[in-house]
Backbone as CSV, one residue per row, in Angstrom:
resi,resn,N_x,N_y,N_z,CA_x,CA_y,CA_z,C_x,C_y,C_z
1,MET,-37.732,131.871,135.740,-37.448,132.785,134.654,-35.996,132.677,134.207
2,ALA,-35.091,132.490,135.147,-33.672,132.426,134.801,-33.374,131.213,133.932
3,SER,-34.073,130.115,134.142,-33.796,128.910,133.371,-34.223,129.074,131.916
4,THR,-35.272,129.821,131.640,-35.703,130.024,130.257,-34.735,130.920,129.500
5,SER,-34.155,131.923,130.152,-33.217,132.800,129.456,-31.902,132.081,129.182
6,SER,-31.495,131.171,130.054,-30.253,130.448,129.804,-30.439,129.405,128.710
7,GLN,-31.663,128.913,128.506,-31.900,127.935,127.448,-31.958,128.599,126.085
8,SER,-32.325,129.852,126.013,-32.440,130.531,124.731,-31.066,130.874,124.146
9,LYS,-30.041,130.994,124.974,-28.701,131.285,124.485,-28.037,129.989,124.030
10,PRO,-27.457,129.979,122.823,-26.752,128.782,122.396,-25.447,128.638,123.183
11,LYS,-25.192,127.436,123.639,-23.970,127.209,124.413,-22.788,127.119,123.462
12,ALA,-21.715,127.781,123.802,-20.510,127.732,123.006,-19.818,126.386,123.244
13,LYS,-19.285,125.845,122.176,-18.593,124.567,122.305,-17.245,124.790,122.980
14,SER,-16.866,123.845,123.798,-15.551,123.923,124.422,-14.493,123.546,123.388
15,HIS,-13.253,123.855,123.692,-12.147,123.545,122.794,-12.090,122.041,122.513
16,GLU,-12.310,121.219,123.530,-12.266,119.761,123.369,-13.384,119.269,122.456
17,GLN,-14.577,119.880,122.577,-15.695,119.489,121.727,-15.432,119.851,120.268
18,ILE,-14.818,120.995,120.044,-14.487,121.420,118.684,-13.482,120.448,118.072
19,ILE,-12.449,120.112,118.833,-11.432,119.179,118.350,-12.049,117.804,118.100
20,ALA,-12.920,117.353,119.011,-13.572,116.050,118.839,-14.443,116.041,117.576
21,GLY,-15.130,117.137,117.312,-15.947,117.240,116.102,-15.087,117.178,114.854
22,PHE,-13.952,117.857,114.898,-13.023,117.832,113.762,-12.469,116.427,113.556
23,GLN,-12.088,115.771,114.643,-11.558,114.406,114.540,-12.612,113.450,113.981
24,GLU,-13.863,113.638,114.361,-14.953,112.796,113.848,-15.105,112.969,112.341
25,LEU,-15.041,114.220,111.876,-15.123,114.476,110.442,-13.951,113.830,109.697
26,ARG,-12.762,113.945,110.270,-11.581,113.326,109.643,-11.711,111.807,109.605
27,GLN,-12.263,111.221,110.676,-12.452,109.769,110.720,-13.457,109.333,109.650
28,GLN,-14.518,110.102,109.468,-15.493,109.795,108.424,-14.839,109.872,107.044
29,GLN,-13.989,110.867,106.855,-13.284,111.015,105.584,-12.364,109.824,105.334
30,ARG,-11.646,109.396,106.369,-10.770,108.223,106.227,-11.581,106.967,105.910
31,GLY,-12.755,106.837,106.525,-13.617,105.679,106.270,-14.063,105.624,104.819
32,ILE,-14.435,106.772,104.270,-14.850,106.831,102.864,-13.680,106.473,101.957
33,ALA,-12.506,107.028,102.240,-11.324,106.738,101.424,-10.967,105.256,101.499
34,SER,-11.099,104.672,102.669,-10.807,103.249,102.841,-11.775,102.397,102.031
35,LYS,-13.046,102.766,102.051,-14.057,102.023,101.295,-13.791,102.123,99.799
36,ILE,-13.393,103.301,99.328,-13.053,103.473,97.913,-11.908,102.546,97.538
37,SER,-10.898,102.515,98.368,-9.733,101.668,98.111,-10.123,100.187,98.058
38,GLU,-10.964,99.777,98.990,-11.412,98.385,99.045,-12.197,98.002,97.787
39,ILE,-13.093,98.871,97.359,-13.896,98.586,96.173,-13.026,98.578,94.918
40,GLU,-12.045,99.478,94.849,-11.146,99.493,93.694,-10.334,98.202,93.608
41,MET,-9.933,97.666,94.747,-9.214,96.387,94.745,-10.125,95.266,94.239
42,ASP,-11.380,95.261,94.673,-12.337,94.265,94.185,-12.562,94.411,92.679
43,MET,-12.599,95.645,92.197,-12.769,95.876,90.761,-11.600,95.296,89.978
44,LYS,-10.390,95.456,90.488,-9.212,94.903,89.811,-9.291,93.378,89.755
45,GLU,-9.758,92.758,90.842,-9.934,91.311,90.848,-10.977,90.894,89.821
46,HIS,-12.073,91.639,89.747,-13.112,91.331,88.764,-12.559,91.452,87.347
47,GLU,-11.779,92.508,87.090,-11.183,92.699,85.764,-10.289,91.521,85.396
48,LEU,-9.496,91.058,86.343,-8.607,89.936,86.097,-9.396,88.676,85.744
49,VAL,-10.454,88.392,86.493,-11.269,87.203,86.238,-11.998,87.336,84.906
50,ILE,-12.517,88.524,84.601,-13.215,88.744,83.330,-12.271,88.512,82.158
51,GLU,-11.057,89.068,82.252,-10.075,88.873,81.184,-9.731,87.397,81.007
52,THR,-9.646,86.674,82.107,-9.324,85.245,82.042,-10.471,84.459,81.412
53,LEU,-11.701,84.783,81.784,-12.850,84.015,81.310,-13.272,84.355,79.879
54,LYS,-12.840,85.489,79.353,-13.212,85.859,77.988,-12.697,84.857,76.961
55,ASP,-11.518,84.310,77.226,-10.886,83.406,76.265,-11.264,81.946,76.481
56,VAL,-12.106,81.668,77.461,-12.457,80.290,77.816,-13.761,79.910,77.120
57,ASP,-13.904,78.612,76.824,-15.132,78.079,76.239,-16.331,78.436,77.121
58,GLN,-17.395,78.929,76.516,-18.563,79.414,77.256,-19.305,78.305,78.021
59,ASP,-19.172,77.060,77.601,-19.861,75.957,78.276,-18.999,75.294,79.353
60,ARG,-17.830,75.791,79.563,-16.930,75.226,80.563,-17.441,75.518,81.974
61,LYS,-17.222,74.543,82.861,-17.624,74.727,84.263,-16.708,75.727,84.942
62,CYS,-17.300,76.524,85.812,-16.506,77.392,86.674,-17.223,77.486,88.009
63,PHE,-16.499,77.919,89.008,-17.060,78.005,90.355,-17.032,79.452,90.807
64,ARG,-18.099,79.811,91.506,-18.225,81.181,91.985,-18.612,81.151,93.455
65,LEU,-17.979,82.005,94.234,-18.281,82.098,95.659,-19.418,83.097,95.847
66,VAL,-20.558,82.611,96.318,-21.727,83.463,96.526,-22.122,83.370,97.990
67,GLY,-21.888,84.451,98.729,-22.276,84.479,100.139,-21.612,83.385,100.963
68,GLY,-20.384,83.061,100.674,-19.669,82.044,101.436,-19.923,80.626,100.944
69,VAL,-20.709,80.459,99.880,-21.012,79.144,99.325,-20.433,79.060,97.923
70,LEU,-19.692,78.007,97.648,-19.106,77.797,96.332,-20.157,77.164,95.430
71,VAL,-20.491,77.842,94.317,-21.552,77.405,93.423,-20.957,77.061,92.062
72,GLU,-21.391,75.941,91.494,-20.919,75.537,90.171,-21.819,76.147,89.108
73,ARG,-21.214,76.827,88.147,-21.932,77.451,87.037,-21.130,77.241,85.762
74,THR,-21.646,77.796,84.672,-20.877,77.800,83.431,-20.352,79.221,83.205
75,VAL,-19.366,79.323,82.365,-18.750,80.619,82.086,-19.786,81.584,81.516
76,LYS,-20.676,81.088,80.645,-21.669,81.980,80.038,-22.648,82.536,81.076
77,ASP,-22.826,81.869,82.216,-23.678,82.372,83.297,-22.938,83.368,84.185
78,VAL,-21.683,83.106,84.407,-20.906,83.891,85.366,-20.376,85.195,84.765
79,LEU,-19.927,85.153,83.528,-19.291,86.321,82.909,-20.190,87.559,82.883
80,PRO,-21.462,87.476,82.468,-22.305,88.680,82.511,-22.507,89.223,83.928
81,ALA,-22.614,88.319,84.900,-22.775,88.759,86.290,-21.528,89.499,86.766
82,LEU,-20.360,89.019,86.400,-19.114,89.687,86.790,-19.011,91.074,86.156
83,ILE,-19.382,91.160,84.891,-19.323,92.452,84.202,-20.301,93.434,84.851
84,SER,-21.490,92.962,85.178,-22.488,93.805,85.843,-21.986,94.268,87.214
85,ASN,-21.407,93.348,87.990,-20.866,93.707,89.308,-19.769,94.755,89.186
86,LYS,-18.912,94.600,88.197,-17.815,95.548,88.003,-18.355,96.941,87.683
87,GLU,-19.397,97.001,86.847,-20.001,98.293,86.511,-20.638,98.934,87.743
88,GLN,-21.292,98.123,88.573,-21.893,98.648,89.802,-20.816,99.167,90.752
89,MET,-19.695,98.457,90.822,-18.590,98.912,91.677,-18.027,100.232,91.166
90,PHE,-17.922,100.372,89.841,-17.419,101.612,89.253,-18.330,102.778,89.627
91,ASN,-19.641,102.562,89.524,-20.599,103.607,89.891,-20.507,103.937,91.382
92,MET,-20.306,102.914,92.203,-20.188,103.128,93.652,-18.937,103.954,93.963
93,VAL,-17.846,103.689,93.269,-16.612,104.451,93.485,-16.830,105.913,93.111
94,LYS,-17.547,106.169,92.001,-17.829,107.553,91.616,-18.661,108.251,92.686
95,THR,-19.664,107.561,93.222,-20.509,108.137,94.266,-19.699,108.426,95.521
96,LEU,-18.867,107.464,95.924,-18.049,107.649,97.123,-17.019,108.761,96.929
97,ALA,-16.495,108.904,95.714,-15.536,109.982,95.437,-16.202,111.345,95.620
98,LYS,-17.467,111.461,95.197,-18.202,112.709,95.405,-18.415,112.955,96.895
99,GLN,-18.748,111.887,97.634,-18.924,112.021,99.083,-17.623,112.445,99.751
100,LEU,-16.500,111.882,99.281,-15.191,112.229,99.837,-14.878,113.703,99.582
101,GLU,-15.188,114.167,98.391,-14.961,115.574,98.057,-15.833,116.481,98.928
102,ASN,-17.099,116.107,99.106,-18.000,116.897,99.948,-17.530,116.908,101.395
103,LYS,-17.014,115.775,101.869,-16.520,115.697,103.246,-15.299,116.597,103.409
104,GLY,-14.449,116.663,102.392,-13.297,117.561,102.433,-13.719,119.017,102.531
105,VAL,-14.745,119.386,101.769,-15.270,120.753,101.823,-15.855,121.011,103.213
106,GLU,-16.584,120.024,103.750,-17.169,120.168,105.080,-16.088,120.358,106.143
107,ILE,-15.003,119.613,106.021,-13.891,119.731,106.976,-13.250,121.117,106.877
108,ASN,-13.029,121.578,105.654,-12.428,122.904,105.483,-13.326,124.001,106.043
109,ASN,-14.630,123.885,105.826,-15.571,124.864,106.385,-15.546,124.830,107.908
110,TYR,-15.479,123.626,108.476,-15.425,123.465,109.933,-14.151,124.105,110.484
111,ARG,-13.025,123.890,109.782,-11.753,124.489,110.208,-11.827,126.009,110.180
112,GLU,-12.395,126.558,109.106,-12.512,128.014,108.993,-13.458,128.578,110.046
113,GLN,-14.572,127.874,110.268,-15.571,128.338,111.231,-14.992,128.404,112.641
114,HIS,-14.178,127.414,112.991,-13.630,127.345,114.348,-12.168,127.798,114.414
115,ASN,-11.640,128.320,113.297,-10.281,128.839,113.226,-9.264,127.806,113.707
116,LEU,-9.330,126.600,113.129,-8.414,125.517,113.514,-7.189,125.527,112.611
117,LYS,-6.046,125.287,113.192,-4.790,125.143,112.458,-4.249,123.745,112.734
118,ILE,-3.717,123.106,111.711,-3.153,121.774,111.874,-1.655,121.904,112.094
119,LYS,-1.144,121.154,113.045,0.270,121.202,113.371,1.098,120.865,112.137
120,GLY,2.137,121.638,111.890,3.018,121.386,110.760,2.533,122.040,109.478
121,GLU,1.347,122.622,109.505,0.812,123.278,108.321,1.344,124.700,108.267
122,GLU,1.891,125.075,107.135,2.462,126.410,106.963,1.396,127.359,106.441
123,SER,1.373,128.560,106.958,0.489,129.586,106.407,1.363,130.684,105.807
124,SER,0.766,131.618,105.103,1.541,132.653,104.416,2.183,133.640,105.392
125,GLN,1.573,133.906,106.532,2.121,134.867,107.490,3.465,134.422,108.065
126,PRO,3.609,133.192,108.537,4.903,132.808,109.092,6.044,132.889,108.079
127,GLU,5.771,132.609,106.796,6.829,132.689,105.791,7.331,134.118,105.666
128,GLU,6.417,135.074,105.627,6.819,136.468,105.533,7.610,136.865,106.768
129,LYS,7.177,136.387,107.925,7.850,136.710,109.177,9.268,136.120,109.196
130,LYS,9.407,134.882,108.668,10.714,134.227,108.639,11.683,135.010,107.756
131,GLU,11.173,135.501,106.614,12.034,136.268,105.720,12.502,137.538,106.412
132,GLN,11.629,138.206,107.152,12.001,139.417,107.865,12.986,139.087,108.979
133,ASP,12.772,137.998,109.701,13.655,137.601,110.787,15.035,137.231,110.270
134,SER,15.119,136.613,109.097,16.420,136.216,108.575,17.240,137.435,108.167
135,SER,16.582,138.509,107.778,17.326,139.712,107.420,17.846,140.419,108.668
136,LYS,17.257,140.151,109.817,17.700,140.726,111.085,18.467,139.678,111.878
137,ALA,19.469,139.095,111.267,20.193,137.979,111.868,21.004,138.394,113.079
138,GLY,21.217,139.643,113.294,21.910,140.076,114.509,23.424,140.051,114.386
139,GLY,23.956,140.480,113.247,25.390,140.632,113.100,26.120,139.375,112.672
140,VAL,25.452,138.374,112.179,26.110,137.174,111.702,26.288,137.283,110.208
141,LEU,27.558,137.159,109.753,27.856,137.234,108.326,28.212,135.852,107.814
142,VAL,27.679,135.519,106.643,27.968,134.241,106.018,28.533,134.522,104.637
143,ALA,29.678,133.946,104.337,30.300,134.162,103.032,29.683,133.225,102.010
144,LYS,29.430,133.755,100.823,28.900,132.942,99.724,30.073,132.448,98.918
145,ASP,29.959,131.187,98.464,31.005,130.628,97.598,30.880,131.244,96.223
146,SER,32.004,131.776,95.690,31.971,132.399,94.378,32.743,131.592,93.392
């Protein structure tokens, strides 16, 4: 009987488990941001190649790296594929940006739920306390330059 009553109560997370959960969420957020950055760099490369190929004769040979294999094509074959890839990357960045925003909200909710404070982060209470403490300097006078 005792084992069934202990299973019905939810176990409280330890401080280390809470911190580990927070760190995992932050790591996921960093991963999403890193992926966005990587895709944006690829988009810039695509833009550069598209701009270069726009002014080139459409029947001219060009080479494209596909899955580690260099393939010979013509500009008229490659240019539409590059434009399509760039548009897909743009859509992927928008999707990942939404995921990043949602992950930020999830992290903030997790912090509020577990009452976590980040080192170096200022809250409104300490500022008010500092102002009160500075007025009670304990007999130290400082002259102002006039």
